C-alpha positions, -999 to 999 in steps of 0.1 A, spaced: -372 603 108 -382 596 144 -374 632 154 -398 644 127 -424 619 139 -421 630 175 -424 667 164 -456 659 144 -469 638 173 -465 666 197 -484 690 175 -512 666 167 -516 654 204 -517 690 216 -546 696 191 -565 665 203 -563 650 168 -573 613 165 -544 599 145 -520 569 144 -490 557 125 -491 528 101 -473 512 71 -435 510 72 -429 526 106 -454 502 121 -436 472 104 -403 485 118 -417 485 153 -423 448 150 -389 441 135 -403 432 101 -383 457 82 -351 476 90 -356 510 76 -390 528 71 -394 546 37 -415 574 50 -441 583 77 -476 572 70 -503 587 92 -540 579 94 -561 608 106 -598 607 115 -619 625 89 -631 651 115 -595 661 122 -581 664 87 -583 702 84 -566 707 118 -539 682 109 -533 699 75 -529 733 91 -505 720 117 -483 699 93 -483 728 67 -465 749 94 -439 722 99 -429 717 63 -440 719 27 -473 704 14 -467 686 -19 -495 684 -45 -506 648 -51 -516 633 -85 -548 613 -84 -544 575 -84 -566 549 -101 -561 526 -71 -575 550 -45 -604 573 -39 -593 584 -5 -612 614 7 -580 632 19 -545 621 9 -520 648 17 -482 647 13 -457 668 31 -419 671 32 -407 679 67 -369 681 74 -364 660 42 -388 633 53 -419 624 33 -451 623 53 -483 608 38 -515 617 57 -547 598 49 -583 603 60 -611 582 46 -586 558 31 -604 540 3 -588 514 -20 -602 501 -52 -601 464 -60 -615 440 -86 -648 436 -67 -654 472 -57 -637 494 -31 -628 490 6 -629 520 30 -607 515 60 -625 521 93 -604 545 114 -616 555 148 -604 553 185 -607 515 183 -581 515 155 -554 529 179 -542 497 196 -508 508 210 -489 539 220 -452 542 222 -430 569 236 -407 584 209 -385 612 222 -408 616 251 -439 620 229 -467 595 230 -471 582 194 -503 562 186 -501 531 163 -526 513 142 -526 475 144 -505 450 124 -538 433 116 -551 464 99 -521 465 76 -523 428 69 -557 435 54 -547 468 37 -516 455 21 -536 427 5 -557 452 -13 -530 477 -22 -512 466 -54 -477 451 -52 -475 446 -15 -476 408 -13 -441 408 2 -453 428 32 -485 407 34 -463 376 37 -441 392 64 -470 402 85 -488 369 80 -458 349 91 -455 371 122 -492 368 131 -491 330 126 -460 327 148 -469 352 175 -507 350 173 -534 375 164 -535 402 191 -564 423 177 -590 398 165 -617 425 167 -599 446 141 -600 417 117 -636 408 126 -649 443 119 -630 446 87 -649 416 73 -681 438 73 -665 460 46 -664 454 9 -634 431 6 -623 408 -23 -633 372 -17 -597 361 -16 -589 386 11 -619 374 32 -607 338 28 -572 347 38 -584 366 69 -607 338 79 -579 313 77 -556 335 98 -583 340 124 -585 303 129 -549 305 143 -547 307 180 -556 341 193 -530 355 217 
């Protein structure tokens, strides 16, 4: 899986695409899960066409069925060397009080790790703490991240602060505010 990620990273970096890894690979980098399920990439809206062309040369693009939980502007799926890759741009998640659109820009990239000699950008754990609260059936991951952030501290307070300006469910706002009161690292 990491060989595929580094191959993708090399192509996207060479094309100056604004992108980052999230979801299960991000959680594995923090030791919160052992084995990632797939590769989830967030791409800036301005770069989705370039990323689609590049990823289509590396593997097979799979048609996606619409979901009642999302109205993401671009949600592409690929199979590259038997690894599932999900690419999202304009990630929008529906919830009981409306919908939340994830803010993804250069400020969203909070870390870069070398994988097979390729710099791989990562989104923040704080972003996924928020997103998993809105995505259905992810409470187990929310609890893992929350426990980590309470123990280790919130490293990217600005990520949480700016997310509060979006249309979030009240219970998510309350949970984020409670977490933000823990000591910032």
